[in-house]
Backbone as CSV, one residue per row, in Angstrom:
resi,resn,N_x,N_y,N_z,CA_x,CA_y,CA_z,C_x,C_y,C_z
1,MET,-11.155,-7.492,-2.291,-11.785,-7.902,-3.507,-12.149,-9.375,-3.450
2,GLY,-11.666,-10.112,-2.500,-11.992,-11.521,-2.400,-11.200,-12.406,-3.321
3,LEU,-10.064,-11.940,-3.815,-9.245,-12.753,-4.708,-8.540,-13.854,-3.933
4,ASP,-8.513,-15.036,-4.524,-7.777,-16.150,-3.946,-6.597,-16.550,-4.805
5,ILE,-6.638,-16.147,-6.098,-5.623,-16.578,-7.051,-5.396,-15.498,-8.096
6,ILE,-4.158,-15.358,-8.525,-3.830,-14.506,-9.668,-3.565,-15.443,-10.832
7,ASP,-4.386,-15.335,-11.878,-4.265,-16.210,-13.041,-4.574,-15.425,-14.298
8,PRO,-3.683,-15.349,-15.227,-2.345,-15.926,-15.213,-1.295,-14.891,-14.807
9,ILE,-0.180,-15.376,-14.336,0.978,-14.525,-14.111,1.645,-14.349,-15.473
10,GLN,1.726,-13.127,-15.929,2.393,-12.788,-17.191,3.777,-12.241,-16.826
11,PRO,4.840,-13.061,-16.870,6.135,-12.628,-16.346,6.771,-11.457,-17.092
12,LYS,6.361,-11.197,-18.318,6.920,-10.073,-19.078,6.193,-8.759,-18.809
13,ALA,5.052,-8.805,-18.139,4.311,-7.580,-17.836,5.018,-6.800,-16.724
14,LYS,4.831,-5.498,-16.734,5.460,-4.624,-15.745,5.088,-5.055,-14.321
15,ASN,6.089,-5.137,-13.460,5.941,-5.490,-12.042,5.469,-6.924,-11.809
16,ASN,5.581,-7.791,-12.804,5.154,-9.183,-12.645,6.315,-10.153,-12.534
17,ASP,7.473,-9.663,-12.200,8.605,-10.547,-11.978,8.251,-11.498,-10.835
18,PRO,8.477,-12.803,-11.000,8.095,-13.751,-9.945,8.652,-13.420,-8.560
19,LYS,9.908,-12.968,-8.485,10.476,-12.633,-7.172,9.716,-11.481,-6.525
20,ASN,9.372,-10.489,-7.314,8.615,-9.342,-6.809,7.237,-9.781,-6.324
21,LEU,6.542,-10.579,-7.124,5.206,-11.041,-6.743,5.241,-11.879,-5.470
22,LYS,6.213,-12.783,-5.393,6.304,-13.649,-4.213,6.598,-12.824,-2.962
23,ALA,7.489,-11.839,-3.102,7.829,-10.994,-1.954,6.623,-10.171,-1.494
24,ARG,5.839,-9.700,-2.435,4.704,-8.830,-2.095,3.471,-9.602,-1.639
25,PHE,3.210,-10.756,-2.267,1.927,-11.422,-2.042,2.025,-12.877,-1.597
26,GLY,3.240,-13.414,-1.488,3.403,-14.806,-1.094,2.740,-15.099,0.238
27,GLY,2.034,-16.217,0.313,1.336,-16.599,1.523,-0.049,-15.972,1.653
28,LYS,-0.363,-15.029,0.772,-1.657,-14.359,0.822,-2.559,-14.761,-0.340
29,ILE,-1.928,-15.227,-1.422,-2.675,-15.523,-2.642,-1.959,-16.632,-3.403
30,VAL,-2.691,-17.378,-4.207,-2.119,-18.438,-5.037,-1.741,-17.838,-6.386
31,PHE,-0.623,-18.278,-6.925,-0.162,-17.844,-8.240,-0.397,-18.961,-9.246
32,SER,-0.782,-18.584,-10.464,-0.948,-19.545,-11.550,-0.362,-18.937,-12.816
33,GLY,0.376,-19.728,-13.567,1.008,-19.232,-14.792,2.483,-19.015,-14.562
34,GLY,3.006,-17.951,-15.152,4.395,-17.580,-14.928,5.393,-18.157,-15.904
35,ILE,4.986,-19.115,-16.728,5.894,-19.671,-17.728,5.632,-18.908,-19.030
36,ASP,6.590,-18.115,-19.441,6.431,-17.147,-20.518,6.013,-17.776,-21.846
37,GLN,4.891,-17.313,-22.362,4.331,-17.765,-23.633,4.774,-16.865,-24.790
38,GLN,5.309,-15.684,-24.506,5.670,-14.734,-25.554,7.020,-15.049,-26.192
39,GLU,8.016,-15.387,-25.376,9.365,-15.613,-25.893,9.914,-16.991,-25.533
40,LEU,9.815,-17.353,-24.257,10.429,-18.596,-23.794,9.899,-19.823,-24.522
41,LEU,8.618,-20.059,-24.457,8.074,-21.292,-25.030,8.185,-21.354,-26.554
42,PRO,7.898,-20.284,-27.294,8.017,-20.420,-28.746,9.457,-20.396,-29.269
43,PHE,10.367,-19.696,-28.584,11.696,-19.480,-29.147,12.846,-20.081,-28.339
44,GLY,12.588,-20.533,-27.118,13.640,-21.114,-26.301,13.939,-22.548,-26.714
45,THR,15.020,-23.066,-26.197,15.344,-24.479,-26.394,14.723,-25.281,-25.264
46,PRO,14.574,-26.594,-25.433,14.047,-27.400,-24.325,14.845,-27.234,-23.031
47,GLU,16.163,-27.089,-23.133,16.983,-26.923,-21.928,16.717,-25.577,-21.258
48,ILE,16.574,-24.530,-22.047,16.269,-23.212,-21.476,14.883,-23.232,-20.833
49,VAL,13.923,-23.906,-21.478,12.587,-24.053,-20.886,12.702,-24.762,-19.543
50,ARG,13.461,-25.835,-19.500,13.640,-26.603,-18.249,14.207,-25.715,-17.145
51,GLU,15.239,-24.945,-17.470,15.869,-24.072,-16.477,14.894,-23.017,-15.966
52,GLU,14.129,-22.406,-16.877,13.206,-21.343,-16.472,12.022,-21.895,-15.680
53,VAL,11.524,-23.060,-16.071,10.426,-23.680,-15.320,10.894,-24.012,-13.903
54,THR,12.075,-24.577,-13.793,12.628,-24.904,-12.471,12.809,-23.645,-11.635
55,ARG,13.353,-22.590,-12.230,13.557,-21.323,-11.512,12.222,-20.752,-11.042
56,THR,11.222,-20.796,-11.902,9.910,-20.240,-11.548,9.256,-21.036,-10.427
57,ILE,9.359,-22.360,-10.488,8.812,-23.191,-9.406,9.550,-22.901,-8.097
58,ASP,10.870,-22.784,-8.181,11.653,-22.481,-6.979,11.187,-21.192,-6.319
59,ILE,10.857,-20.192,-7.127,10.464,-18.890,-6.588,9.002,-18.891,-6.141
60,LEU,8.097,-19.129,-7.084,6.666,-19.013,-6.769,6.145,-20.169,-5.932
61,GLY,6.781,-21.324,-6.038,6.321,-22.496,-5.307,6.915,-22.648,-3.922
62,ASP,7.821,-21.757,-3.559,8.426,-21.840,-2.232,7.340,-21.739,-1.167
63,ASN,7.200,-22.765,-0.364,6.167,-22.877,0.671,4.749,-22.968,0.100
64,GLY,4.631,-23.456,-1.119,3.320,-23.695,-1.722,2.704,-22.459,-2.341
65,GLY,1.487,-22.630,-2.833,0.754,-21.510,-3.396,1.042,-21.227,-4.859
66,TYR,1.434,-22.268,-5.629,1.736,-22.049,-7.037,1.197,-23.182,-7.889
67,ILE,0.504,-22.818,-8.973,0.035,-23.767,-9.982,0.862,-23.502,-11.234
68,VAL,1.667,-24.473,-11.624,2.547,-24.307,-12.780,1.734,-24.362,-14.063
69,SER,1.868,-23.320,-14.879,1.250,-23.306,-16.200,1.850,-22.177,-17.020
70,SER,1.574,-22.206,-18.303,2.049,-21.130,-19.162,1.256,-19.855,-18.848
71,SER,1.814,-18.740,-19.274,1.181,-17.451,-18.986,-0.038,-17.183,-19.862
72,ASN,-0.293,-18.053,-20.805,-1.458,-17.957,-21.664,-1.620,-19.319,-22.335
73,ALA,-2.650,-19.476,-23.121,-2.848,-20.745,-23.830,-1.659,-21.005,-24.748
74,LEU,-1.259,-22.258,-24.844,-0.162,-22.616,-25.741,-0.590,-22.364,-27.180
75,GLN,0.266,-21.673,-27.911,-0.025,-21.287,-29.280,0.631,-22.252,-30.271
76,PRO,0.187,-22.244,-31.528,0.734,-23.162,-32.531,2.231,-22.988,-32.799
77,ASP,2.801,-21.828,-32.448,4.225,-21.614,-32.709,5.138,-22.213,-31.636
78,VAL,4.578,-22.844,-30.619,5.392,-23.468,-29.577,5.786,-24.871,-30.043
79,PRO,7.099,-25.132,-30.157,7.535,-26.464,-30.578,7.109,-27.537,-29.567
80,LEU,6.747,-28.683,-30.084,6.340,-29.804,-29.236,7.420,-30.123,-28.203
81,GLU,8.673,-30.026,-28.583,9.780,-30.326,-27.671,9.741,-29.417,-26.441
82,ASN,9.341,-28.161,-26.623,9.281,-27.232,-25.491,8.082,-27.510,-24.594
83,ILE,6.987,-27.934,-25.196,5.820,-28.329,-24.391,6.172,-29.546,-23.542
84,LEU,6.806,-30.523,-24.168,7.203,-31.729,-23.436,8.219,-31.411,-22.350
85,SER,9.132,-30.470,-22.624,10.106,-30.066,-21.616,9.409,-29.433,-20.412
86,LEU,8.406,-28.605,-20.658,7.628,-28.001,-19.576,6.986,-29.080,-18.715
87,PHE,6.258,-29.993,-19.336,5.560,-31.042,-18.581,6.525,-31.975,-17.859
88,LYS,7.597,-32.370,-18.543,8.567,-33.289,-17.931,9.255,-32.636,-16.729
89,THR,9.586,-31.370,-16.855,10.226,-30.658,-15.750,9.318,-30.632,-14.526
90,VAL,8.047,-30.359,-14.732,7.103,-30.336,-13.616,6.979,-31.728,-12.996
91,GLN,6.896,-32.760,-13.812,6.777,-34.124,-13.302,7.986,-34.528,-12.488
92,GLU,9.168,-34.084,-12.910,10.413,-34.505,-12.253,10.835,-33.584,-11.121
93,TYR,10.171,-32.453,-10.983,10.571,-31.496,-9.951,10.439,-32.148,-8.577
94,LYS,11.434,-31.958,-7.771,11.439,-32.533,-6.420,10.856,-31.554,-5.424
95,TYR,9.631,-31.825,-5.011,8.983,-30.986,-3.997,9.471,-31.407,-2.626
96,CYS,9.828,-30.441,-1.834,10.338,-30.732,-0.486,9.282,-30.394,0.548
């Protein structure tokens, strides 16, 4: 099909678990998204957002091929603190 990227990764959708996607398609395609917009960002705490963003980067970003972003456009119900936690976590993430 000529796909180079899957955008967005909807982690709550069937068979879209980051570990499953990375195992099946890692090194063949770029992933974008993966930070849950349905539950995590609107209802999680900044610390839970930080943990999940770090976990997702660790999985999908292993050996490259990942663009960190939410699984959909940020909605008005997402607290500013969670948006800032997402961005700060990405800025502080230590790429090896």
